[in-house]
C-alpha positions in Angstrom: -21.0 15.2 14.4 -22.6 16.7 17.6 -19.2 18.0 18.7 -18.8 19.8 15.2 -22.5 21.4 15.4 -21.8 22.4 19.0 -18.4 24.1 17.9 -20.3 26.1 14.9 -22.9 27.0 17.2 -20.6 28.4 19.9 -18.5 30.2 17.0 -21.9 31.8 15.8 -22.8 33.2 19.3 -19.2 34.4 19.8 -19.3 36.3 16.5 -22.7 38.0 17.2 -21.4 39.0 20.7 -18.3 40.7 19.3 -20.3 42.2 16.5 -22.7 43.7 18.9 -20.0 45.1 21.1 -18.0 46.4 18.1 -21.1 48.1 16.6 -22.1 49.8 19.9 -18.5 51.1 20.4 -18.3 52.4 16.9 -21.7 53.9 17.0 -21.5 55.6 20.3 -17.8 56.8 19.9 -18.8 58.2 16.3 -21.9 60.0 17.7 -19.8 61.5 20.6 -17.2 62.7 18.2 -19.8 64.4 16.1 -21.4 65.9 19.3 -18.2 67.3 20.7 -17.4 68.7 17.1 -20.8 70.2 17.0 -21.9 68.7 13.8 -25.5 68.6 14.6 -28.2 65.8 14.9 -28.3 64.7 11.4 -24.6 64.2 11.4 -24.5 62.3 14.7 -27.3 60.0 13.4 -25.4 59.5 10.1 -22.0 58.7 11.9 -23.8 56.4 14.3 -25.4 54.3 11.5 -21.9 54.2 9.9 -20.5 53.0 13.2 -23.2 50.2 13.4 -22.5 49.1 9.9 -18.7 49.1 10.5 -18.9 47.1 13.7 -21.3 44.4 12.1 -18.5 43.5 9.8 -17.4 41.2 12.5 -20.0 38.8 11.4 -18.0 38.0 8.2 -14.6 38.1 9.9 -14.0 34.4 9.4 -14.7 34.4 5.8 -13.3 37.8 4.8 -11.0 38.8 7.7 -9.7 41.8 5.8 -13.2 43.6 5.8 -13.2 44.3 9.6 -9.6 45.7 9.4 -10.6 47.9 6.5 -13.8 49.1 8.3 -11.6 50.0 11.5 -9.2 52.1 9.5 -12.3 53.9 8.1 -13.8 54.6 11.5 -10.5 55.7 13.4 -10.8 59.3 12.0 -14.2 59.3 14.1 -12.2 58.5 17.2 -14.1 55.0 17.2 -13.5 51.5 15.8 -10.6 50.4 18.4 -12.5 47.5 19.5 -13.3 46.6 15.7 -9.5 47.0 14.7 -8.3 44.7 17.5 -10.9 42.1 16.5 -9.9 42.6 12.8 -6.1 42.4 13.3 -6.5 39.2 15.4 -8.8 37.6 13.0 -6.6 38.5 10.1 -3.8 36.7 11.7 -5.6 33.8 12.9 -7.6 33.0 9.7 -5.5 33.4 6.6 -7.8 34.7 3.8 -8.0 32.8 0.4 -7.4 34.2 -2.9 -5.6 37.5 -3.7 -6.4 38.9 -0.1 -4.1 35.9 1.3 -1.1 38.2 1.0 -2.4 40.3 3.8 -2.0 37.5 6.2 1.7 37.4 5.9 3.8 38.7 8.5 5.1 41.8 6.4 1.7 42.7 5.4 0.4 42.5 9.0 3.4 44.7 10.1 2.3 47.3 7.4 -1.3 47.2 8.5 -0.2 47.7 12.2 2.0 50.6 11.2 -0.8 52.1 9.3 -3.2 51.8 12.3 -0.6 53.1 14.6 0.1 56.1 12.4 -3.5 56.9 11.8 -4.4 56.5 15.5 -1.4 58.8 16.5 -2.2 61.4 13.7 -6.0 61.5 14.7 -5.2 61.9 18.4 -2.7 64.8 17.6 -5.0 66.6 15.3 -7.8 66.4 17.8 -5.6 67.0 20.9 -7.2 70.4 21.6 -10.7 69.1 21.7 -10.3 65.7 23.2 -7.6 66.4 25.8 -8.8 69.8 27.2 -9.0 68.6 30.7 -5.6 67.3 30.6 -4.1 70.4 29.0 -5.8 72.6 31.5 -4.1 70.5 34.4 -0.7 71.4 32.8 0.1 68.1 31.1 2.5 68.8 28.3 1.4 68.1 24.7 4.5 66.0 24.0 3.6 63.5 26.9 0.0 63.3 25.6 1.4 62.5 22.0 3.7 59.7 23.7 0.6 58.3 25.5 -1.3 58.3 22.1 1.5 56.3 20.5 1.6 53.8 23.4 -2.2 53.4 23.2 -2.1 53.1 19.3 0.6 50.3 19.8 -1.3 48.7 22.5 -4.5 48.3 20.5 -2.7 47.2 17.3 0.4 45.1 17.9 -0.7 42.6 20.6 -3.8 41.4 18.8 -2.0 41.1 15.6 0.8 39.0 17.2 -1.8 36.9 19.2 -3.7 36.3 15.9 -0.4 35.2 14.1 0.4 32.8 16.9 -3.0 31.4 17.1 -3.3 31.0 13.2 0.2 29.4 13.2 -0.9 27.0 15.9 -4.1 26.2 14.1 -2.3 25.6 10.8 0.4 23.4 12.3 -2.4 21.3 14.1 -4.2 20.9 10.8 -1.0 19.9 9.1 -0.2 17.4 11.8 -3.6 16.0 11.7 -3.6 15.7 8.0 -0.1 14.1 8.0 -1.3 11.7 10.7 -4.4 10.8 8.7 -2.1 10.5 5.7 0.3 8.1 7.6 -2.5 6.2 8.9 -3.9 5.5 5.5 -0.5 4.8 4.0 0.1 2.3 6.9 -3.2 0.8 6.3 -2.4 0.4 2.7 1.2 -1.0 3.6 -0.6 -3.4 5.9 -3.2 -4.5 3.1 -0.3 -5.0 0.7 1.7 -7.0 3.3 -1.2 -9.3 3.9 -1.9 -9.7 0.1 1.8 -10.5 -0.6 1.6 -12.9 2.3 -1.5 -14.5 0.9 0.1 -14.7 -2.5 3.4 -16.2 -1.0 1.2 -18.9 0.9 -0.7 -19.6 -2.2 2.4 -20.1 -4.4 3.9 -22.3 -1.7 1.0 -24.3 -1.4 0.8 -24.5 -5.3 4.4 -25.6 -5.3 4.1 -28.3 -2.6 0.9 -29.4 -4.3 2.9 -30.0 -7.6 5.6 -31.8 -5.8 3.4 -34.0 -3.8 1.2 -34.8 -7.1 4.4 -35.5 -9.1 5.8 -37.8 -6.5 2.7 -39.6 -5.4 1.4 -39.9 -8.8 4.4 -41.4 -10.5 5.6 -43.7 -7.6 2.0 -44.9 -6.8 1.3 -45.5 -10.5 4.5 -47.8 -10.7 3.5 -49.6 -7.5 -0.1 -50.3 -8.9 1.4 -51.5 -12.2 3.9 -53.9 -10.4 1.2 -55.0 -7.9 -1.0 -56.1 -10.8 1.7 -57.9 -12.4 2.8 -59.4 -9.1 -0.7 -60.8 -8.7 -0.8 -62.5 -12.0 2.8 -64.2 -11.7 3.0 -64.9 -8.0 2.0 -68.6 -8.3 3.3 -69.2 -11.8 6.7 -67.6 -11.8 7.9 -67.1 -8.1 11.3 -65.7 -9.2 9.6 -63.0 -11.5 7.3 -62.2 -8.6 10.3 -61.8 -6.1 11.9 -59.4 -8.5 8.7 -57.4 -8.9 8.3 -57.3 -5.0 11.9 -56.1 -4.6 11.3 -53.5 -7.3 8.2 -52.3 -5.5 10.2 -52.1 -2.2 12.8 -49.9 -4.1 9.9 -47.7 -5.7 8.4 -47.3 -2.2 11.7 -46.2 -0.5 12.3 -43.7 -3.4 8.8 -42.2 -2.9 9.5 -42.0 1.0 12.8 -40.2 0.3 11.2 -37.7 -2.0 8.3 -37.1 0.4 10.8 -36.5 3.1 12.6 -34.0 1.0 9.4 -32.1 0.4 8.4 -32.2 4.0 11.8 -31.2 5.0 11.2 -27.8 3.2 8.2 -27.3 5.4 10.1 -27.9 8.6 13.4 -26.0 7.9 15.2 -25.1 11.1 18.8 -23.8 12.0 21.0 -26.6 13.2 21.2 -25.0 16.7 17.5 -24.5 17.1 16.7 -28.1 15.9 15.8 -30.8 18.3 16.4 -33.6 15.9 19.3 -36.0 16.0 22.5 -35.0 13.9 22.0 -38.1 11.9 18.5 -36.9 10.7 20.0 -33.6 9.7 22.6 -35.4 7.7 20.2 -37.6 6.1 17.9 -34.8 5.1 20.9 -32.7 3.7 22.0 -35.8 1.7 18.7 -35.6 -0.4 19.8 -33.7 -3.4 17.1 -32.4 -6.0 16.6 -34.7 -8.9 17.8 -33.5 -12.3 18.5 -34.5 -16.0 21.3 -37.0 -14.8 18.4 -39.0 -13.0 16.4 -39.4 -16.2 18.1 -42.8 -17.3 17.1 -44.2 -14.0 13.5 -42.8 -14.3 13.3 -44.2 -17.8 14.4 -47.6 -16.4 11.7 -47.6 -13.9 9.2 -46.9 -16.6 10.4 -49.9 -18.8 10.3 -52.2 -15.8 6.6 -51.1 -15.3 5.9 -52.3 -18.9 6.4 -49.2 -21.0 8.4 -49.3 -24.2 10.7 -46.3 -23.8 13.2 -45.0 -26.1 15.4 -42.5 -24.4 17.8 -40.0 -26.5 19.9 -37.2 -24.9 22.1 -35.0 -27.3 23.8 -31.7 -27.7 26.8 -30.2 -25.7 25.8 -30.1 -22.1 25.3 -26.7 -20.5 24.8 -25.4 -17.0 21.1 -25.2 -15.6 20.0 -23.9 -12.4 18.9 -26.4 -9.8 15.1 -25.3 -10.2 15.6 -25.9 -14.1 17.1 -29.3 -13.6 14.3 -30.3 -11.2 11.7 -29.0 -13.4 12.9 -30.8 -16.5 13.0 -34.1 -14.4 9.4 -33.5 -13.2 8.2 -32.8 -16.7 9.4 -36.1 -18.1 8.3 -38.0 -14.9 4.9 -36.6 -15.3 4.7 -37.2 -18.9 5.7 -40.9 -18.5 3.2 -41.1 -15.7 0.5 -39.8 -17.8 1.3 -42.4 -20.5 1.2 -45.2 -18.0 -2.2 -44.0 -16.7 -3.9 -43.2 -20.0 -1.9 -45.2 -22.7 -0.7 -48.5 -21.3 1.1 -50.5 -23.8 2.0 -47.5 -26.0 5.5 -47.0 -27.2 7.1 -43.8 -25.8 10.0 -41.6 -27.0 11.8 -39.3 -24.6 14.2 -36.8 -26.4 16.4 -34.3 -24.4 18.4 -31.9 -26.5 20.9 -29.2 -25.3 20.4 -26.2 -27.6 22.3 -22.9 -27.7 19.6 -21.1 -25.6 18.8 -23.9 -23.0 17.5 -27.4 -23.2 14.5 -28.7 -25.1 12.5 -31.8 -23.9 9.7 -33.9 -25.8 7.9 -36.9 -24.6 5.6 -38.5 -27.1 3.6 -41.7 -27.2 2.0 -43.8 -30.0 -1.8 -44.6 -29.9 -2.5 -46.6 -26.8 -3.7 -50.2 -27.0 -7.4 -50.3 -26.4 -7.6 -53.4 -24.3 -4.8 -52.4 -22.1 -6.2 -48.9 -21.6 -9.5 -50.2 -20.4 -8.0 -52.8 -18.1 -6.0 -50.1 -16.3 -8.3 -47.1 -16.5 -10.0 -47.7 -13.2 -6.8 -48.8 -11.4 -5.0 -45.5 -12.3 -7.5 -42.5 -11.7 -6.3 -39.1 -12.7 -6.9 -35.8 -10.9 -6.5 -33.6 -14.2 -3.8 -31.5 -12.7 -0.6 -33.1 -14.3 -0.6 -30.8 -17.4 -1.5 -27.7 -15.3 1.4 -28.4 -12.9 3.8 -29.0 -15.8 2.9 -25.8 -17.5 3.2 -23.8 -14.2 6.7 -25.2 -13.5 8.0 -24.3 -17.0 6.4 -20.9 -17.3 7.4 -20.1 -13.8 11.2 -20.3 -15.0 10.5 -18.2 -18.1 10.3 -21.2 -20.3 7.8 -22.6 -23.0 5.6 -25.5 -22.7 2.9 -27.3 -25.0 0.9 -30.4 -24.9 -1.6 -31.9 -27.1 -2.7 -35.0 -29.2 -0.7 -36.0 -32.4 -2.1 -36.8 -35.8 -1.3 -40.5 -35.3 -3.6 -40.7 -32.2 -0.9 -40.2 -29.6 0.1 -37.5 -27.3 3.1 -35.2 -27.3 4.5 -33.1 -24.4 7.1 -30.4 -25.3 9.0 -27.9 -23.0 11.9 -25.6 -23.3 14.0 -24.2 -20.5 16.8 -21.7 -20.6 20.3 -22.2 -19.3 21.7 -20.5 -16.4 23.6 -17.3 -17.0 
């Protein structure tokens, strides 16, 4: 702000100085012209005042640059205003006027104004040659030579200031344009950086949400099965050793499956190129062998739930159609989470799982009957719920453009439905 105020103050004093110089030159030259022509004292005073007013137009040169040029052309017949003319032509080129007067700042218009100033100066000098150049004529200087000198002088006071003004004006406008462009690019880069950060933040949030869903589905289902089998094992370990051993073996299988699925999820977080990886080749092959779960694995999932004590009836119908890997895994996770919820909140209830291939994709439905009150109260504390299961299922399905619904049934049970599109 201080630099801007100092610049404005300097410009003001510069304009005042030039206005004073131009006013003095116009007033003195006009008065001397009237004196040489013998016009009298009143005329001398009148033209001096006119010269003062004309020279003072320099004060408005930045806002109305055409005014000093017009004032100079008006004072040239009085053999004055040459300083004012140089200042006006320079200003007109350096400061492009606004509105209709802007056309005078163009190069063609500047050329016309210079030509008018030169012609007017030469004409006035020629007409007043006898009174202004008496001494030169008396010393034998030819009139044509004096006219040539007048032309050169007129060119010298008109053309260089106009060219300099045009150059300075073009340089200033270029600087302003470059500054505005730089500011625009800086603003655009800032916006792009903000957008990139926002996209990165959204990508991180989406990835965290996806990983949270995977972790929830894997941990909730497998751990729920382990808790159920652990409770059963505790009850039969002394009475039925064979059944306890089978339950222990089943718990080991469930634990290994949970570890495999967790390793698959963590492998996504640590994906590296084979040549950049420090892991052993066997570990890479083991990770690569973990294929995403899909509809083909639902039968095994249902058997696990049956082994945990759920009465599950599983039906798959319709002509099989191709689904993307994401859709296959989403369908599996929906059924898995629905069975986990039944195991948590409706132990002892009958469950029906229906998978049907329809023309537009595949439809899933998992419904359970009204839970047994005693069994529900006995397992409610053992199997807590985070309340994110239905949210995760809905997010999975809608992310693939499918439809999802869940809610209680009239019979007191609960029903989960999802519809996924086939791959095109």
